[in-house]
PQR file with spaces between the fields and no chain letter, atoms N, CA, C, O and H, PARSE charges and radii, in Angstrom:
ATOM       1  N    UNK     1      20.695   90.215   37.543 -0.4000 1.5000
ATOM       2  CA   UNK     1      20.955   91.048   35.650 -0.0000 2.0000
ATOM       3  C    UNK     1      20.211   92.378   36.695  0.5500 1.7000
ATOM       4  O    UNK     1      19.873   92.153   37.857 -0.5500 1.4000
ATOM       5  N    UNK     2      20.036   93.881   35.960 -0.4000 1.5000
ATOM       6  CA   UNK     2      19.373   94.210   36.049 -0.0000 2.0000
ATOM       7  C    UNK     2      17.860   94.234   35.048  0.5500 1.7000
ATOM       8  O    UNK     2      17.754   93.834   33.889 -0.5500 1.4000
ATOM       9  H    UNK     2      20.311   94.064   35.017  0.4000 1.0000
ATOM      10  N    UNK     3      16.769   94.846   35.940 -0.4000 1.5000
ATOM      11  CA   UNK     3      15.560   95.340   35.033 -0.0000 2.0000
ATOM      12  C    UNK     3      15.316   95.581   33.857  0.5500 1.7000
ATOM      13  O    UNK     3      14.547   96.519   34.065 -0.5500 1.4000
ATOM      14  H    UNK     3      16.856   95.171   36.882  0.4000 1.0000
ATOM      15  N    UNK     4      15.354   95.478   32.588 -0.4000 1.5000
ATOM      16  CA   UNK     4      14.794   96.010   31.566 -0.0000 2.0000
ATOM      17  C    UNK     4      15.051   97.871   31.795  0.5500 1.7000
ATOM      18  O    UNK     4      14.875   98.337   32.921 -0.5500 1.4000
ATOM      19  H    UNK     4      15.979   94.716   32.420  0.4000 1.0000
ATOM      20  N    UNK     5      15.370   98.579   30.897 -0.4000 1.5000
ATOM      21  CA   UNK     5      14.924   99.596   30.613 -0.0000 2.0000
ATOM      22  C    UNK     5      14.510  100.748   30.716  0.5500 1.7000
ATOM      23  O    UNK     5      14.833  101.873   31.097 -0.5500 1.4000
ATOM      24  H    UNK     5      15.513   98.200   29.983  0.4000 1.0000
ATOM      25  N    UNK     6      12.974   99.653   29.871 -0.4000 1.5000
ATOM      26  CA   UNK     6      12.171   99.780   29.437 -0.0000 2.0000
ATOM      27  C    UNK     6      10.947   99.683   30.184  0.5500 1.7000
ATOM      28  O    UNK     6       9.933  100.232   29.752 -0.5500 1.4000
ATOM      29  H    UNK     6      12.712   98.739   29.561  0.4000 1.0000
ATOM      30  N    UNK     7      10.940   98.954   31.406 -0.4000 1.5000
ATOM      31  CA   UNK     7      10.406   98.166   32.067 -0.0000 2.0000
ATOM      32  C    UNK     7       9.162   99.856   32.371  0.5500 1.7000
ATOM      33  O    UNK     7       8.105   99.927   31.743 -0.5500 1.4000
ATOM      34  H    UNK     7      11.763   98.508   31.756  0.4000 1.0000
ATOM      35  N    UNK     8       9.559  100.916   33.313 -0.4000 1.5000
ATOM      36  CA   UNK     8       8.520  102.191   34.010 -0.0000 2.0000
ATOM      37  C    UNK     8       8.079  102.478   32.832  0.5500 1.7000
ATOM      38  O    UNK     8       7.066  103.175   32.898 -0.5500 1.4000
ATOM      39  H    UNK     8      10.417  100.857   33.823  0.4000 1.0000
ATOM      40  N    UNK     9       8.537  102.144   31.382 -0.4000 1.5000
ATOM      41  CA   UNK     9       7.521  102.736   30.312 -0.0000 2.0000
ATOM      42  C    UNK     9       6.987  101.434   29.822  0.5500 1.7000
ATOM      43  O    UNK     9       5.846  101.672   29.426 -0.5500 1.4000
ATOM      44  H    UNK     9       9.360  101.578   31.329  0.4000 1.0000
ATOM      45  N    UNK    10       7.270  100.144   29.655 -0.4000 1.5000
ATOM      46  CA   UNK    10       5.938   99.850   29.038 -0.0000 2.0000
ATOM      47  C    UNK    10       5.055   99.436   29.200  0.5500 1.7000
ATOM      48  O    UNK    10       4.637   99.005   30.274 -0.5500 1.4000
ATOM      49  H    UNK    10       8.197   99.951   29.977  0.4000 1.0000
ATOM      50  N    UNK    11       4.380   99.452   27.909 -0.4000 1.5000
ATOM      51  CA   UNK    11       2.857   99.660   28.586 -0.0000 2.0000
ATOM      52  C    UNK    11       2.158   97.625   28.190  0.5500 1.7000
ATOM      53  O    UNK    11       0.929   97.587   28.152 -0.5500 1.4000
ATOM      54  H    UNK    11       4.720   99.802   27.036  0.4000 1.0000
ATOM      55  N    UNK    12       2.731   96.481   27.992 -0.4000 1.5000
ATOM      56  CA   UNK    12       2.417   95.742   28.365 -0.0000 2.0000
ATOM      57  C    UNK    12       2.879   95.229   29.642  0.5500 1.7000
ATOM      58  O    UNK    12       2.134   94.412   30.184 -0.5500 1.4000
ATOM      59  H    UNK    12       3.730   96.512   28.023  0.4000 1.0000
ATOM      60  N    UNK    13       4.009   95.558   30.261 -0.4000 1.5000
ATOM      61  CA   UNK    13       4.332   95.731   32.065 -0.0000 2.0000
ATOM      62  C    UNK    13       3.465   96.589   32.926  0.5500 1.7000
ATOM      63  O    UNK    13       3.337   96.445   34.142 -0.5500 1.4000
ATOM      64  H    UNK    13       4.614   96.222   29.821  0.4000 1.0000
ATOM      65  N    UNK    14       2.955   97.380   32.282 -0.4000 1.5000
ATOM      66  CA   UNK    14       1.611   98.333   32.713 -0.0000 2.0000
ATOM      67  C    UNK    14       0.580   97.543   33.339  0.5500 1.7000
ATOM      68  O    UNK    14       0.449   97.130   34.491 -0.5500 1.4000
ATOM      69  H    UNK    14       3.059   97.497   31.294  0.4000 1.0000
ATOM      70  N    UNK    15      -0.357   97.398   31.943 -0.4000 1.5000
ATOM      71  CA   UNK    15      -1.251   97.032   31.506 -0.0000 2.0000
ATOM      72  C    UNK    15      -1.385   95.438   32.543  0.5500 1.7000
ATOM      73  O    UNK    15      -2.313   95.069   33.264 -0.5500 1.4000
ATOM      74  H    UNK    15      -0.251   97.734   31.007  0.4000 1.0000
ATOM      75  N    UNK    16      -0.313   94.899   32.295 -0.4000 1.5000
ATOM      76  CA   UNK    16      -0.270   93.380   33.302 -0.0000 2.0000
ATOM      77  C    UNK    16       0.280   92.866   34.442  0.5500 1.7000
ATOM      78  O    UNK    16       0.401   91.778   35.005 -0.5500 1.4000
ATOM      79  H    UNK    16       0.441   95.198   31.710  0.4000 1.0000
ATOM      80  N    UNK    17       0.684   94.458   34.652 -0.4000 1.5000
ATOM      81  CA   UNK    17       1.117   94.290   36.099 -0.0000 2.0000
ATOM      82  C    UNK    17       0.748   93.433   37.260  0.5500 1.7000
ATOM      83  O    UNK    17       1.473   92.646   37.870 -0.5500 1.4000
ATOM      84  H    UNK    17       0.586   95.342   34.195  0.4000 1.0000
ATOM      85  N    UNK    18      -0.143   93.638   37.402 -0.4000 1.5000
ATOM      86  CA   UNK    18      -1.139   93.396   38.555 -0.0000 2.0000
ATOM      87  C    UNK    18      -1.542   92.235   37.728  0.5500 1.7000
ATOM      88  O    UNK    18      -2.470   92.841   37.192 -0.5500 1.4000
ATOM      89  H    UNK    18      -0.732   94.277   36.907  0.4000 1.0000
ATOM      90  N    UNK    19      -1.578   91.522   37.399 -0.4000 1.5000
ATOM      91  CA   UNK    19      -2.033   90.443   36.999 -0.0000 2.0000
ATOM      92  C    UNK    19      -2.428   89.333   37.971  0.5500 1.7000
ATOM      93  O    UNK    19      -2.283   89.524   39.179 -0.5500 1.4000
ATOM      94  H    UNK    19      -0.824   91.030   37.835  0.4000 1.0000
ATOM      95  N    UNK    20      -2.903   88.225   37.522 -0.4000 1.5000
ATOM      96  CA   UNK    20      -2.951   86.687   38.486 -0.0000 2.0000
ATOM      97  C    UNK    20      -2.216   85.636   37.474  0.5500 1.7000
ATOM      98  O    UNK    20      -1.516   84.670   37.777 -0.5500 1.4000
ATOM      99  H    UNK    20      -3.021   88.071   36.541  0.4000 1.0000
ATOM     100  N    UNK    21      -2.572   86.099   36.225 -0.4000 1.5000
ATOM     101  CA   UNK    21      -2.250   85.018   35.574 -0.0000 2.0000
ATOM     102  C    UNK    21      -0.387   84.668   35.715  0.5500 1.7000
ATOM     103  O    UNK    21       0.550   85.456   35.840 -0.5500 1.4000
ATOM     104  H    UNK    21      -3.140   86.884   35.979  0.4000 1.0000
ATOM     105  N    UNK    22      -0.411   83.354   35.640 -0.4000 1.5000
ATOM     106  CA   UNK    22       0.734   82.961   35.999 -0.0000 2.0000
ATOM     107  C    UNK    22       1.592   83.116   34.835  0.5500 1.7000
ATOM     108  O    UNK    22       2.559   83.846   34.618 -0.5500 1.4000
ATOM     109  H    UNK    22      -1.173   82.714   35.539  0.4000 1.0000
ATOM     110  N    UNK    23       1.298   82.693   34.501 -0.4000 1.5000
ATOM     111  CA   UNK    23       2.101   83.480   32.135 -0.0000 2.0000
ATOM     112  C    UNK    23       2.817   84.235   31.702  0.5500 1.7000
ATOM     113  O    UNK    23       3.903   84.399   31.146 -0.5500 1.4000
ATOM     114  H    UNK    23       0.512   82.100   34.677  0.4000 1.0000
ATOM     115  N    UNK    24       1.384   84.991   32.334 -0.4000 1.5000
ATOM     116  CA   UNK    24       2.222   86.391   31.501 -0.0000 2.0000
ATOM     117  C    UNK    24       3.160   87.064   32.451  0.5500 1.7000
ATOM     118  O    UNK    24       4.020   87.840   32.035 -0.5500 1.4000
ATOM     119  H    UNK    24       0.502   84.858   32.786  0.4000 1.0000
ATOM     120  N    UNK    25       2.989   86.743   33.896 -0.4000 1.5000
ATOM     121  CA   UNK    25       3.576   87.121   35.201 -0.0000 2.0000
ATOM     122  C    UNK    25       5.066   86.319   34.833  0.5500 1.7000
ATOM     123  O    UNK    25       6.114   86.872   35.166 -0.5500 1.4000
ATOM     124  H    UNK    25       2.290   86.112   34.233  0.4000 1.0000
ATOM     125  N    UNK    26       5.091   85.169   34.226 -0.4000 1.5000
ATOM     126  CA   UNK    26       6.224   84.489   34.182 -0.0000 2.0000
ATOM     127  C    UNK    26       6.758   84.791   33.204  0.5500 1.7000
ATOM     128  O    UNK    26       7.920   84.418   33.044 -0.5500 1.4000
ATOM     129  H    UNK    26       4.240   84.720   33.955  0.4000 1.0000
ATOM     130  N    UNK    27       5.924   85.786   31.932 -0.4000 1.5000
ATOM     131  CA   UNK    27       7.191   86.147   31.086 -0.0000 2.0000
ATOM     132  C    UNK    27       7.773   87.400   31.483  0.5500 1.7000
ATOM     133  O    UNK    27       8.796   87.767   30.905 -0.5500 1.4000
ATOM     134  H    UNK    27       4.980   86.089   32.062  0.4000 1.0000
ATOM     135  N    UNK    28       7.143   88.279   32.609 -0.4000 1.5000
ATOM     136  CA   UNK    28       7.760   89.446   32.522 -0.0000 2.0000
ATOM     137  C    UNK    28       9.083   89.261   33.580  0.5500 1.7000
ATOM     138  O    UNK    28      10.167   89.843   33.611 -0.5500 1.4000
ATOM     139  H    UNK    28       6.312   87.981   33.078  0.4000 1.0000
ATOM     140  N    UNK    29       8.412   88.019   34.565 -0.4000 1.5000
ATOM     141  CA   UNK    29       9.550   87.833   35.363 -0.0000 2.0000
ATOM     142  C    UNK    29      11.279   87.359   34.140  0.5500 1.7000
ATOM     143  O    UNK    29      12.385   87.852   34.361 -0.5500 1.4000
ATOM     144  H    UNK    29       7.531   87.546   34.539  0.4000 1.0000
ATOM     145  N    UNK    30      10.912   86.108   32.696 -0.4000 1.5000
ATOM     146  CA   UNK    30      12.118   86.126   32.393 -0.0000 2.0000
ATOM     147  C    UNK    30      12.555   87.274   31.660  0.5500 1.7000
ATOM     148  O    UNK    30      13.688   87.689   31.903 -0.5500 1.4000
ATOM     149  H    UNK    30      10.013   85.707   32.516  0.4000 1.0000
ATOM     150  N    UNK    31      11.815   87.894   30.758 -0.4000 1.5000
ATOM     151  CA   UNK    31      11.769   88.842   29.610 -0.0000 2.0000
ATOM     152  C    UNK    31      12.437   90.144   30.148  0.5500 1.7000
ATOM     153  O    UNK    31      13.197   90.819   29.454 -0.5500 1.4000
ATOM     154  H    UNK    31      10.894   87.557   30.561  0.4000 1.0000
ATOM     155  N    UNK    32      12.213   90.348   31.002 -0.4000 1.5000
ATOM     156  CA   UNK    32      11.469   92.004   31.877 -0.0000 2.0000
ATOM     157  C    UNK    32      12.917   92.356   32.802  0.5500 1.7000
ATOM     158  O    UNK    32      13.639   93.353   32.832 -0.5500 1.4000
ATOM     159  H    UNK    32      11.596   89.800   31.566  0.4000 1.0000
ATOM     160  N    UNK    33      12.954   91.230   33.419 -0.4000 1.5000
ATOM     161  CA   UNK    33      13.882   90.996   34.658 -0.0000 2.0000
ATOM     162  C    UNK    33      15.067   90.128   35.082  0.5500 1.7000
ATOM     163  O    UNK    33      15.645   90.033   36.164 -0.5500 1.4000
ATOM     164  H    UNK    33      12.368   90.421   33.394  0.4000 1.0000
ATOM     165  N    UNK    34      15.348   89.225   33.323 -0.4000 1.5000
ATOM     166  CA   UNK    34      16.171   88.303   33.888 -0.0000 2.0000
ATOM     167  C    UNK    34      16.691   88.188   32.462  0.5500 1.7000
ATOM     168  O    UNK    34      16.167   88.900   31.606 -0.5500 1.4000
ATOM     169  H    UNK    34      14.878   89.302   32.444  0.4000 1.0000
ATOM     170  N    UNK    35      17.502   87.503   32.187 -0.4000 1.5000
ATOM     171  CA   UNK    35      18.493   87.110   31.100 -0.0000 2.0000
ATOM     172  C    UNK    35      17.501   87.101   29.795  0.5500 1.7000
ATOM     173  O    UNK    35      18.127   87.943   29.151 -0.5500 1.4000
ATOM     174  H    UNK    35      17.928   86.924   32.883  0.4000 1.0000
ATOM     175  N    UNK    36      16.849   86.894   29.289 -0.4000 1.5000
ATOM     176  CA   UNK    36      15.932   86.347   28.285 -0.0000 2.0000
ATOM     177  C    UNK    36      15.359   88.399   27.881  0.5500 1.7000
ATOM     178  O    UNK    36      14.235   88.625   27.432 -0.5500 1.4000
ATOM     179  H    UNK    36      16.341   86.210   29.812  0.4000 1.0000
ATOM     180  N    UNK    37      16.064   89.203   28.077 -0.4000 1.5000
ATOM     181  CA   UNK    37      16.150   90.990   28.215 -0.0000 2.0000
ATOM     182  C    UNK    37      16.681   90.847   26.519  0.5500 1.7000
ATOM     183  O    UNK    37      16.154   91.709   25.815 -0.5500 1.4000
ATOM     184  H    UNK    37      16.977   89.019   28.442  0.4000 1.0000
ATOM     185  N    UNK    38      17.422   90.112   25.935 -0.4000 1.5000
ATOM     186  CA   UNK    38      18.390   90.786   24.642 -0.0000 2.0000
ATOM     187  C    UNK    38      16.664   89.739   23.685  0.5500 1.7000
ATOM     188  O    UNK    38      16.752   89.838   22.461 -0.5500 1.4000
ATOM     189  H    UNK    38      17.850   89.412   26.507  0.4000 1.0000
ATOM     190  N    UNK    39      15.547   89.023   24.096 -0.4000 1.5000
ATOM     191  CA   UNK    39      15.027   88.442   23.425 -0.0000 2.0000
ATOM     192  C    UNK    39      13.702   88.883   23.175  0.5500 1.7000
ATOM     193  O    UNK    39      12.946   88.228   22.457 -0.5500 1.4000
ATOM     194  H    UNK    39      15.475   88.943   25.090  0.4000 1.0000
ATOM     195  N    UNK    40      13.300   90.159   23.821 -0.4000 1.5000
ATOM     196  CA   UNK    40      12.207   90.291   23.922 -0.0000 2.0000
ATOM     197  C    UNK    40      12.154   90.825   22.505  0.5500 1.7000
ATOM     198  O    UNK    40      13.100   91.185   21.805 -0.5500 1.4000
ATOM     199  H    UNK    40      13.913   90.692   24.404  0.4000 1.0000
ATOM     200  N    UNK    41      10.570   90.800   22.156 -0.4000 1.5000
ATOM     201  CA   UNK    41      10.363   90.747   20.795 -0.0000 2.0000
ATOM     202  C    UNK    41       9.581   92.624   20.739  0.5500 1.7000
ATOM     203  O    UNK    41       9.533   93.467   19.843 -0.5500 1.4000
ATOM     204  H    UNK    41       9.801   90.507   22.725  0.4000 1.0000
ATOM     205  N    UNK    42       9.250   92.606   21.709 -0.4000 1.5000
ATOM     206  CA   UNK    42       8.792   94.112   21.904 -0.0000 2.0000
ATOM     207  C    UNK    42      10.309   94.804   21.485  0.5500 1.7000
ATOM     208  O    UNK    42      10.565   94.848   20.282 -0.5500 1.4000
ATOM     209  H    UNK    42       9.289   91.921   22.437  0.4000 1.0000
ATOM     210  N    UNK    43      11.093   95.224   22.238 -0.4000 1.5000
ATOM     211  CA   UNK    43      12.145   95.405   21.601 -0.0000 2.0000
ATOM     212  C    UNK    43      12.536   95.939   20.412  0.5500 1.7000
ATOM     213  O    UNK    43      12.494   96.889   19.630 -0.5500 1.4000
ATOM     214  H    UNK    43      10.886   95.188   23.215  0.4000 1.0000
ATOM     215  N    UNK    44      12.636   95.666   20.476 -0.4000 1.5000
ATOM     216  CA   UNK    44      12.847   94.686   18.457 -0.0000 2.0000
ATOM     217  C    UNK    44      11.560   95.125   17.598  0.5500 1.7000
ATOM     218  O    UNK    44      11.691   95.435   16.414 -0.5500 1.4000
ATOM     219  H    UNK    44      12.670   94.895   21.112  0.4000 1.0000
ATOM     220  N    UNK    45      10.371   95.139   18.209 -0.4000 1.5000
ATOM     221  CA   UNK    45       9.519   95.843   17.552 -0.0000 2.0000
ATOM     222  C    UNK    45       9.551   97.469   17.093  0.5500 1.7000
ATOM     223  O    UNK    45       9.185   97.922   16.008 -0.5500 1.4000
ATOM     224  H    UNK    45      10.264   94.887   19.171  0.4000 1.0000
ATOM     225  N    UNK    46      10.130   98.250   18.309 -0.4000 1.5000
ATOM     226  CA   UNK    46      10.146   99.730   18.589 -0.0000 2.0000
ATOM     227  C    UNK    46      11.610   99.724   17.846  0.5500 1.7000
ATOM     228  O    UNK    46      11.879  100.741   17.207 -0.5500 1.4000
ATOM     229  H    UNK    46      10.427   97.883   19.190  0.4000 1.0000
ATOM     230  N    UNK    47      12.324   98.945   17.867 -0.4000 1.5000
ATOM     231  CA   UNK    47      13.506   99.678   16.906 -0.0000 2.0000
ATOM     232  C    UNK    47      13.000   98.858   15.308  0.5500 1.7000
ATOM     233  O    UNK    47      13.921   98.699   14.508 -0.5500 1.4000
ATOM     234  H    UNK    47      12.106   98.119   18.387  0.4000 1.0000
ATOM     235  N    UNK    48      12.250   98.595   15.079 -0.4000 1.5000
ATOM     236  CA   UNK    48      12.198   98.388   13.655 -0.0000 2.0000
ATOM     237  C    UNK    48      11.242   99.665   13.142  0.5500 1.7000
ATOM     238  O    UNK    48      11.414  100.408   12.176 -0.5500 1.4000
ATOM     239  H    UNK    48      11.501   98.724   15.730  0.4000 1.0000
ATOM     240  N    UNK    49      10.272   99.650   14.049 -0.4000 1.5000
ATOM     241  CA   UNK    49       9.080  100.536   13.680 -0.0000 2.0000
ATOM     242  C    UNK    49       9.112  101.828   14.444  0.5500 1.7000
ATOM     243  O    UNK    49       8.022  102.351   14.675 -0.5500 1.4000
ATOM     244  H    UNK    49      10.132   99.046   14.834  0.4000 1.0000
ATOM     245  N    UNK    50      10.335  102.486   14.919 -0.4000 1.5000
ATOM     246  CA   UNK    50      10.095  103.629   15.701 -0.0000 2.0000
ATOM     247  C    UNK    50       9.125  104.133   16.729  0.5500 1.7000
ATOM     248  O    UNK    50       8.849  105.161   17.346 -0.5500 1.4000
ATOM     249  H    UNK    50      11.221  102.061   14.731  0.4000 1.0000
ATOM     250  N    UNK    51       8.752  102.895   16.599 -0.4000 1.5000
ATOM     251  CA   UNK    51       7.175  103.248   17.577 -0.0000 2.0000
ATOM     252  C    UNK    51       7.250  102.363   18.948  0.5500 1.7000
ATOM     253  O    UNK    51       8.443  102.187   19.192 -0.5500 1.4000
ATOM     254  H    UNK    51       8.976  102.059   16.098  0.4000 1.0000
ATOM     255  N    UNK    52       6.445  101.752   19.916 -0.4000 1.5000
ATOM     256  CA   UNK    52       6.035  100.967   21.100 -0.0000 2.0000
ATOM     257  C    UNK    52       5.452  100.135   20.079  0.5500 1.7000
ATOM     258  O    UNK    52       5.229  100.767   19.047 -0.5500 1.4000
ATOM     259  H    UNK    52       5.475  101.894   19.718  0.4000 1.0000
ATOM     260  N    UNK    53       4.985   98.350   20.021 -0.4000 1.5000
ATOM     261  CA   UNK    53       4.666   97.414   20.080 -0.0000 2.0000
ATOM     262  C    UNK    53       2.937   97.880   20.594  0.5500 1.7000
ATOM     263  O    UNK    53       2.844   98.799   21.407 -0.5500 1.4000
ATOM     264  H    UNK    53       5.166   97.836   20.859  0.4000 1.0000
ATOM     265  N    UNK    54       1.723   97.245   20.112 -0.4000 1.5000
ATOM     266  CA   UNK    54       0.476   97.333   21.406 -0.0000 2.0000
ATOM     267  C    UNK    54       0.721   96.997   22.489  0.5500 1.7000
ATOM     268  O    UNK    54       1.375   95.973   22.687 -0.5500 1.4000
ATOM     269  H    UNK    54       1.799   96.498   19.452  0.4000 1.0000
ATOM     270  N    UNK    55       0.358   97.605   23.276 -0.4000 1.5000
ATOM     271  CA   UNK    55       0.592   96.620   24.677 -0.0000 2.0000
ATOM     272  C    UNK    55      -0.143   95.077   25.232  0.5500 1.7000
ATOM     273  O    UNK    55      -0.004   94.455   26.285 -0.5500 1.4000
ATOM     274  H    UNK    55      -0.174   98.437   23.115  0.4000 1.0000
ATOM     275  N    UNK    56      -0.989   94.805   23.968 -0.4000 1.5000
ATOM     276  CA   UNK    56      -1.561   93.178   24.320 -0.0000 2.0000
ATOM     277  C    UNK    56       0.069   92.497   23.508  0.5500 1.7000
ATOM     278  O    UNK    56       0.135   91.550   24.292 -0.5500 1.4000
ATOM     279  H    UNK    56      -1.102   95.310   23.112  0.4000 1.0000
ATOM     280  N    UNK    57       1.060   92.337   22.790 -0.4000 1.5000
ATOM     281  CA   UNK    57       2.147   92.273   22.641 -0.0000 2.0000
ATOM     282  C    UNK    57       3.193   91.945   23.697  0.5500 1.7000
ATOM     283  O    UNK    57       3.887   92.815   24.223 -0.5500 1.4000
ATOM     284  H    UNK    57       1.007   93.106   22.153  0.4000 1.0000
ATOM     285  N    UNK    58       3.307   90.110   24.097 -0.4000 1.5000
ATOM     286  CA   UNK    58       3.555   89.817   25.130 -0.0000 2.0000
ATOM     287  C    UNK    58       5.472   90.192   24.621  0.5500 1.7000
ATOM     288  O    UNK    58       5.869   91.199   24.034 -0.5500 1.4000
ATOM     289  H    UNK    58       2.744   89.403   23.669  0.4000 1.0000
ATOM     290  N    UNK    59       5.996   89.453   24.918 -0.4000 1.5000
ATOM     291  CA   UNK    59       7.610   90.062   25.156 -0.0000 2.0000
ATOM     292  C    UNK    59       8.072   88.797   24.139  0.5500 1.7000
ATOM     293  O    UNK    59       8.984   88.639   23.327 -0.5500 1.4000
ATOM     294  H    UNK    59       5.674   88.636   25.395  0.4000 1.0000
ATOM     295  N    UNK    60       7.129   88.115   24.547 -0.4000 1.5000
ATOM     296  CA   UNK    60       7.690   86.757   22.897 -0.0000 2.0000
ATOM     297  C    UNK    60       7.052   86.641   21.900  0.5500 1.7000
ATOM     298  O    UNK    60       6.932   85.630   21.207 -0.5500 1.4000
ATOM     299  H    UNK    60       6.388   88.243   25.206  0.4000 1.0000
ATOM     300  N    UNK    61       6.089   88.799   21.587 -0.4000 1.5000
ATOM     301  CA   UNK    61       5.818   88.120   20.264 -0.0000 2.0000
ATOM     302  C    UNK    61       4.668   87.838   20.129  0.5500 1.7000
ATOM     303  O    UNK    61       3.979   88.502   19.355 -0.5500 1.4000
ATOM     304  H    UNK    61       6.186   89.619   22.150  0.4000 1.0000
ATOM     305  N    UNK    62       4.251   87.004   20.688 -0.4000 1.5000
ATOM     306  CA   UNK    62       2.344   87.073   20.708 -0.0000 2.0000
ATOM     307  C    UNK    62       1.802   87.586   21.300  0.5500 1.7000
ATOM     308  O    UNK    62       2.211   87.907   22.416 -0.5500 1.4000
ATOM     309  H    UNK    62       4.811   86.465   21.317  0.4000 1.0000
ATOM     310  N    UNK    63       0.317   87.996   20.731 -0.4000 1.5000
ATOM     311  CA   UNK    63      -0.976   89.042   21.519 -0.0000 2.0000
ATOM     312  C    UNK    63      -1.630   88.540   22.470  0.5500 1.7000
ATOM     313  O    UNK    63      -2.422   87.634   22.208 -0.5500 1.4000
ATOM     314  H    UNK    63      -0.015   87.735   19.825  0.4000 1.0000
ATOM     315  N    UNK    64      -1.521   88.852   23.393 -0.4000 1.5000
ATOM     316  CA   UNK    64      -2.842   88.128   24.627 -0.0000 2.0000
ATOM     317  C    UNK    64      -4.345   88.029   23.897  0.5500 1.7000
ATOM     318  O    UNK    64      -4.579   88.945   23.108 -0.5500 1.4000
ATOM     319  H    UNK    64      -0.878   89.587   23.606  0.4000 1.0000
ATOM     320  N    UNK    65      -5.320   87.087   24.062 -0.4000 1.5000
ATOM     321  CA   UNK    65      -6.566   87.099   23.896 -0.0000 2.0000
ATOM     322  C    UNK    65      -7.184   87.654   24.847  0.5500 1.7000
ATOM     323  O    UNK    65      -8.412   87.738   24.820 -0.5500 1.4000
ATOM     324  H    UNK    65      -5.130   86.343   24.703  0.4000 1.0000
């Protein structure tokens, strides 16, 4: 499967791309580079609000602490 079309400009991916946090890396792998792309809450937020979500919003919809 191809990477998400938003990956190059995704605030979350840009901010956390080099993290050592395995959970965050797992979210990027599952939602941005795999089959769960259609379930990404960041995409849903952008469609609904017409603007990108906060950079700290994970693809699952939860906020980073």
